[in-house]
N, C-alpha and C positions, 0 to 999 in steps of 0.2 A: 681190734681191727675194724670191727662194725662201727665203732664210736668215732674212729678217724675218718671214715667213709661218710657218717652223717655229718661230720663238722665240716669237711670238704664240700659236700653238697650244700650246705648252708651259707658258707663262704663264698663258693664260686658261682652259685646259682641263687642269687638273691631274688626277693620278689619283684624287684625292679627290672631283672632280667627277663621276667616272663610278662612284662606290660603288653597290652593289647596292639601297640603300634610298633613292637619290636620283632624282628625276625633274624634269622641266620643270615640272610641275604644283606641285611645292614651291617653286619661285622665286616664284610669284605669291603663295603663302601667307606666304612669307618678306617679301617686299615689303609685303604687307598687314599682317603683324605689326609691321614696322618702321615703317609710316606710323600704324598704331594706337598704338604706343609713342610716337611723336613728338608724335601730336596729344594724347595723354593727358598728356604731360609739359607741353605748351603751354598746354592749356586746362583741365587739372585741378590738376596739381602746382604750377604757378607761383602760380596766383591763391590756393592753399591756403598756399603758403609767405609770400605777402604778407599773408594773414589772419592767420596764425600771428604774423608779425613785428609787425603792427599790434596784436594782442592782448597780446602780450609788452611792447611800448612802453607801452601803457595801463596794463597790469598794474604796471611799474616806476613810472610816474607816480604811480599810486594809492598805492603803497608808500612812495614819497618823501613824498608828501602827509601820510600817516599819520604817518611818521616824524617829520616837521617838526612836525606839530601835537602830537605827544606831547613833543617837545623844548620847544616853546614853553609847553605847560602845565607841564612841569618847572620852566622858568625863571620862568615867571609865579608858581608857588608859591613858589619860593625868594625872589623879590623880594618877594612878599606878606608872607612871613614876616620878612624884613629890615624893611619898613615897619611891621609891627605891633611888632617889638621896637624900632623908633625912636620910635614914637610912645607907647610905653609902655602899650599896651591891657591887657596881662597884669596889670600892676601896679595900673592903675585898677580892674580887674575884682577883684582880690585885696583892695585897698583897701575898695572897695564891699562885698565879701562879709565882710569883718572887721566892718562895721557891723551886720550882720545878727544877730539873735537866735542863740544857739547852737544851739538844736535845728533851726532853719531852716537855718542854714549846714552842720551836720552832715548834713542830709537833702540838700541841693543837692550836696553833696561826693560823697555815695554814689550819686547819680543822674547825676554828672558833668555837671552842668548849666554848671558854668564852662568846662570843656573843651569842651562842645558850642558854647558862645558864642563861644570862642576860634576854633573850628574855622570856625563860621559866618563870623565876621569876616573869617579869613584867606580864605575861599572868596569873599567878596565883593571884597576887594582883589585877590586873584589874577584874578577876572573882569575887573576894572577895568584891570589890568596886561595881561592877555592881549588885551583890545581894542586896545591899542597895538601888539602885536607882529605 
């Protein structure tokens, strides 16, 4: 029994426990600091972690949605260009432009009216294609 008491005394009351700057009053402040740290962890840090994780998830979701929309627009425009080339709209516009008087045709070419018309047609067809994607 005496050996156990000596062993407990040396284990529980190490020499660092009897240092000059240590007192029993600091035990309570240490326990209070520990309780404050544990409380801060569970009631402040964990909810902040959950908020940050949810914000990151929604940010990732929005990023994927934007990337998907951009890809769909690129695909739709490519399909629209194929449809325009298959229907021969550019050739029809060039045929109709050839029937115009020379000065009007020259002015339309300088103002890029035919290119603008082709772009508008491609945009409408791309919008039609994107509505199905």
